[in-house]
C-alpha positions as CSV (number, residue, x, y, z in Angstrom):
1,M,64.5,-75.3,115.1
2,T,66.3,-72.1,114.0
3,K,65.7,-70.1,110.9
4,V,68.8,-69.5,108.8
5,I,70.1,-68.6,105.3
6,G,73.2,-69.9,103.6
7,V,75.7,-67.3,102.3
8,R,78.7,-67.7,100.1
9,F,81.4,-65.0,99.8
10,R,83.5,-66.5,97.0
11,E,82.6,-68.6,93.9
12,V,82.4,-72.2,95.0
13,G,83.4,-71.1,98.5
14,K,82.2,-72.5,101.8
15,V,78.6,-71.8,102.7
16,Y,78.0,-70.1,106.0
17,Y,74.8,-69.9,108.0
18,F,73.4,-66.5,109.1
19,S,70.3,-65.4,110.8
20,P,68.0,-63.7,108.2
21,G,66.3,-61.5,110.9
22,N,63.2,-60.0,109.4
23,F,64.3,-60.5,105.8
24,E,62.7,-63.1,103.5
25,L,65.6,-64.0,101.1
26,C,65.9,-66.3,98.1
27,S,69.0,-67.6,96.3
28,G,70.8,-65.0,94.2
29,K,70.2,-62.1,96.5
30,M,73.3,-60.2,97.7
31,V,73.4,-59.2,101.4
32,I,75.7,-57.4,103.8
33,V,76.3,-59.6,106.9
34,E,78.4,-59.3,110.0
35,T,81.3,-61.8,110.2
36,S,84.3,-62.3,112.5
37,R,86.2,-60.3,109.9
38,G,83.8,-57.4,110.0
39,L,81.1,-56.5,107.4
40,E,81.2,-58.7,104.3
41,C,79.1,-58.8,101.1
42,G,78.0,-62.3,100.1
43,T,75.5,-64.1,97.8
44,V,72.6,-66.0,99.2
45,V,72.7,-69.7,98.0
46,M,70.1,-71.1,100.4
47,G,67.0,-69.1,101.2
48,N,65.1,-69.0,104.5
49,R,64.7,-72.3,106.1
50,E,64.6,-74.0,109.5
51,V,67.4,-76.3,110.6
52,D,68.1,-78.2,113.8
53,E,70.1,-76.2,116.3
54,K,72.5,-79.1,116.7
55,D,73.6,-78.6,113.0
56,I,74.7,-75.0,113.5
57,V,77.0,-73.0,115.8
58,L,75.1,-70.6,118.0
59,P,74.8,-67.6,118.3
60,L,74.4,-66.8,114.6
61,K,75.6,-63.6,113.1
62,S,72.8,-61.6,111.4
63,V,72.0,-60.0,108.0
64,K,72.5,-56.3,108.3
65,R,70.8,-55.3,105.0
66,L,70.4,-56.0,101.3
67,A,73.3,-55.1,99.1
68,N,72.7,-52.0,96.9
69,E,74.3,-50.7,93.8
70,E,77.0,-48.9,95.8
71,D,77.9,-52.2,97.4
72,R,78.2,-53.9,94.0
73,K,80.5,-51.1,92.8
74,K,82.6,-51.5,95.9
75,L,83.0,-55.2,95.3
76,E,84.1,-54.5,91.7
77,K,86.6,-51.9,92.9
78,N,88.0,-54.3,95.5
79,R,88.5,-56.9,92.7
80,N,90.6,-54.4,90.8
81,K,92.6,-53.5,93.8
82,E,93.3,-57.2,94.4
83,K,95.0,-57.4,91.0
84,E,97.2,-54.5,91.8
85,A,98.0,-55.9,95.3
86,F,98.9,-59.2,93.7
87,R,101.4,-57.5,91.4
88,V,103.0,-55.4,94.2
89,C,103.3,-58.4,96.6
90,K,105.0,-60.5,93.9
91,E,107.6,-57.8,93.5
92,R,108.2,-57.5,97.2
93,V,108.5,-61.3,97.5
94,A,111.2,-61.3,94.8
95,A,112.9,-58.4,96.5
96,H,113.1,-60.3,99.8
97,N,114.2,-63.4,98.0
98,L,111.5,-65.5,99.7
99,D,110.9,-69.1,98.5
100,M,107.1,-68.8,98.3
101,K,104.5,-68.6,95.6
102,L,101.7,-66.1,95.8
103,I,98.3,-67.6,94.8
104,S,95.6,-65.1,95.5
105,V,94.8,-61.8,97.2
106,E,91.5,-60.9,99.0
107,Y,90.4,-57.5,100.2
108,S,87.9,-57.4,103.1
109,F,84.7,-55.7,102.1
110,D,85.2,-52.8,104.6
111,D,88.8,-52.3,103.5
112,S,90.1,-53.1,106.9
113,K,92.4,-56.0,105.9
114,V,94.2,-57.6,102.9
115,L,94.8,-61.3,102.8
116,F,97.6,-62.8,100.8
117,Y,97.4,-66.6,100.1
118,F,100.6,-68.4,99.2
119,T,102.2,-71.9,99.0
120,A,105.7,-72.8,100.1
121,Q,107.7,-76.0,100.8
122,D,108.8,-74.9,104.2
123,R,108.0,-72.4,106.9
124,I,108.6,-68.8,105.7
125,D,109.8,-65.9,107.8
126,F,107.8,-63.2,106.2
127,R,107.9,-60.5,108.9
128,E,109.8,-58.0,106.8
129,L,107.5,-58.7,103.9
130,V,104.5,-57.9,106.1
131,K,106.1,-54.6,107.2
132,D,106.7,-53.6,103.6
133,L,103.1,-54.4,102.6
134,A,101.6,-52.6,105.6
135,A,103.7,-49.5,104.7
136,I,102.5,-49.7,101.1
137,F,98.8,-50.4,101.6
138,K,98.2,-48.7,105.0
139,L,96.0,-51.6,106.0
140,R,96.2,-54.7,108.2
141,I,98.1,-57.4,106.4
142,E,97.6,-61.1,106.7
143,L,99.6,-63.8,104.9
144,R,98.1,-67.3,104.9
145,Q,99.9,-70.4,103.8
146,I,97.7,-73.0,102.1
147,G,98.2,-76.5,100.8
148,V,98.2,-77.7,97.2
149,R,94.6,-78.8,97.3
150,E,93.4,-75.4,98.5
151,K,95.6,-73.9,95.7
152,A,93.9,-76.0,93.1
153,K,90.5,-75.0,94.4
154,M,91.3,-71.3,94.1
155,V,93.1,-71.4,90.8
156,G,91.1,-74.2,89.0
157,G,92.1,-76.3,86.1
158,I,91.1,-79.2,83.8
159,G,91.2,-82.7,85.1
160,S,92.1,-85.9,83.3
161,C,88.4,-86.3,82.4
162,G,88.6,-83.1,80.3
163,R,86.2,-81.2,82.7
164,P,86.9,-78.5,85.3
165,I,88.3,-80.0,88.5
166,C,85.6,-80.9,91.0
167,C,86.9,-78.8,93.9
168,H,86.8,-75.6,91.8
169,A,83.6,-76.4,89.9
170,Y,81.1,-77.4,92.6
171,L,82.6,-78.6,95.9
172,S,82.1,-76.2,98.8
173,D,84.4,-78.1,101.1
174,M,87.4,-80.3,100.5
175,V,86.3,-84.0,100.7
176,H,88.3,-86.8,102.4
177,V,89.7,-89.3,99.9
178,S,91.9,-92.3,100.5
179,I,93.5,-95.1,98.5
180,K,90.9,-97.5,99.9
181,M,88.3,-95.8,97.6
182,A,90.5,-96.6,94.5
183,K,90.9,-100.2,95.6
184,E,87.2,-100.6,96.2
185,Q,86.5,-99.4,92.7
186,N,89.2,-101.7,91.2
187,L,91.1,-98.7,89.7
188,S,94.7,-98.7,88.7
189,L,96.9,-97.7,91.7
190,N,99.2,-95.8,89.3
191,P,99.7,-92.4,91.0
192,Q,99.5,-90.6,87.7
193,K,96.1,-92.1,86.9
194,I,94.4,-91.5,90.3
195,S,96.0,-88.2,91.2
196,G,94.5,-84.8,90.3
197,V,96.2,-81.6,89.1
198,C,97.2,-80.9,92.7
199,G,99.2,-84.1,92.9
200,R,96.9,-85.6,95.5
201,L,94.2,-88.3,95.2
202,M,91.3,-87.1,92.9
203,C,88.3,-85.8,94.8
204,C,86.0,-87.7,92.4
205,L,87.1,-91.0,94.0
206,K,84.6,-90.1,96.7
207,N,81.6,-89.8,94.3
208,E,80.9,-93.5,93.9
209,S,82.8,-94.9,96.8
210,D,79.7,-95.5,99.0
211,T,78.0,-97.4,96.1
212,Y,81.0,-99.6,95.4
213,E,81.5,-100.3,99.1
214,Y,77.8,-101.5,99.3
215,L,78.0,-103.6,96.1
216,N,81.4,-105.2,97.1
217,R,79.8,-106.4,100.3
218,R,77.2,-108.3,98.3
219,I,79.5,-110.1,96.0
220,P,82.0,-113.0,96.7
221,K,85.7,-112.5,96.2
222,E,87.6,-114.1,93.3
223,G,88.9,-117.5,94.3
224,S,86.2,-118.1,96.9
225,V,84.1,-121.3,96.9
226,V,80.4,-120.8,96.2
227,E,77.3,-123.0,95.8
228,T,75.2,-122.6,92.6
229,N,72.3,-124.5,90.9
230,R,75.1,-126.2,88.9
231,G,76.9,-127.4,92.0
232,I,79.9,-126.2,93.9
233,G,82.3,-124.0,92.1
234,V,85.1,-121.5,92.4
235,V,84.7,-117.8,91.5
236,A,86.7,-116.9,88.5
237,S,85.8,-113.2,88.1
238,V,83.2,-110.7,89.3
239,N,81.5,-107.7,87.8
240,V,80.7,-105.4,90.7
241,L,78.4,-103.0,88.9
242,R,76.3,-105.6,87.1
243,Q,76.4,-107.8,90.2
244,K,77.4,-110.8,88.0
245,V,79.8,-113.6,89.0
246,K,81.6,-116.1,86.7
247,V,82.1,-119.4,88.4
248,I,84.1,-122.5,87.4
249,V,81.9,-125.5,87.8
250,D,82.1,-129.2,86.8
251,K,80.6,-130.0,83.4
252,S,81.5,-133.7,83.6
253,D,83.8,-135.9,85.6
254,D,86.9,-134.5,83.8
255,E,85.7,-131.3,82.3
256,K,84.9,-127.9,83.7
257,E,83.2,-124.8,82.4
258,I,82.8,-121.1,83.3
259,V,79.2,-120.1,83.9
260,E,77.9,-116.6,84.7
261,F,75.4,-116.1,87.6
262,D,73.6,-113.3,89.2
263,V,74.9,-112.7,92.7
264,A,71.4,-113.4,94.0
265,D,71.5,-116.9,92.5
266,I,74.6,-118.1,94.4
267,K,75.2,-119.0,98.0
268,S,78.5,-118.7,99.8
269,P,79.7,-118.8,103.4
270,A,82.5,-116.5,102.3
271,L,80.5,-113.6,101.1
272,R,82.4,-110.4,101.9
273,N,81.2,-108.6,105.0
274,E,82.0,-105.0,105.9
275,G,85.2,-105.9,107.8
276,S,86.5,-108.6,105.4
277,R,88.7,-106.2,103.4
278,E,91.0,-104.4,105.7
279,I,92.7,-101.6,104.0
280,N,94.9,-99.0,105.6
281,D,93.4,-95.5,104.9
282,N,96.8,-94.0,105.5
283,D,98.3,-96.1,102.7
284,C,97.9,-93.2,100.3
285,V,99.4,-92.7,96.9
286,G,101.3,-89.5,96.3
287,A,100.8,-87.9,99.7
288,K,98.5,-87.5,102.7
289,D,95.0,-86.2,102.1
290,G,94.6,-82.5,102.1
291,K,98.0,-81.0,103.0
C-alpha cells in the first residue's frame, strides 16, 4: 500500500495522485506540487489515504509545500493574464484567417508556458500563429486541439433537464456512453432527445445503465411465452423498474384477458440472459463517443 493524496488543478478537472511526504493534508488545502509541466498549484480533494500500488502509476511526484498567500495572489494574477491572452489570440487567429475556434487559455503556475485550447473541423497549420504568440508573450506556446465533449466540459452549459451539464458539474473524467444504454432504458432514439449540448450522446445515459442492464436480464421480453399460476400466456408488456409483467392468458375457451404479475411469479425458458440482446456499441446516434 502507498500513501497518496488527490489533487485537482481546475474546477471539476481530473484528480491526480501525489505523494504527501511528511504533510497531513485534508480536502480544501492548497498545495504546490511537482508535475511534468513544472510546479503547479492545486487543491486537495482527497486527503491522506493508502491505496494499492496497482491502482497508481509509480513513482509519484511529491508535494513541495503548502500554498501561501503569495501563491494565491499569483493564481489570481494568472487568471487575469489568461483573459488578456484569450483576447490577443483571437485577434491573431482572425489576422491569420484560421478556421479554428479558441475555447480557453491556461497559464502554467510558474509562468513557463501558455496553453491555448481550440476546436476545429480539420487539421490546422498554426505554425505562424505560434510564432506570433511566442513573440508577444515571450513564453513557450502550446496549442491543443480538443473535441466537442471536452469543449462542453470546459465551457459548461444547461442540459435538457434544466440543470448544469454533468461533465462540467461533477464528472472528473469523460465517461463512455453508447446507443446500447439508451436502448436498454427504452428511451427514444431521436438524436435530439438523447444528445447533449455537445451534440454527442448525453453522459447521464451512463448513470442508470448498470441498473437497467441488471433488471432487463431478470424480465422476459415482450412476445415471449411464459408460465404463470393462471396457465401459459404471452407477454404483452413489461415494466422494467417495477419488475411487473402483463401477460395475455386464457380466461375461458374463447376469451382471453391481460393479467399483471410480478416477475418473480412467472416462469419462462426464454428469460433474457446477458447475451440475448446483441446491440452494436458502435451503432451510435449523432457521432462516435468522445471525439
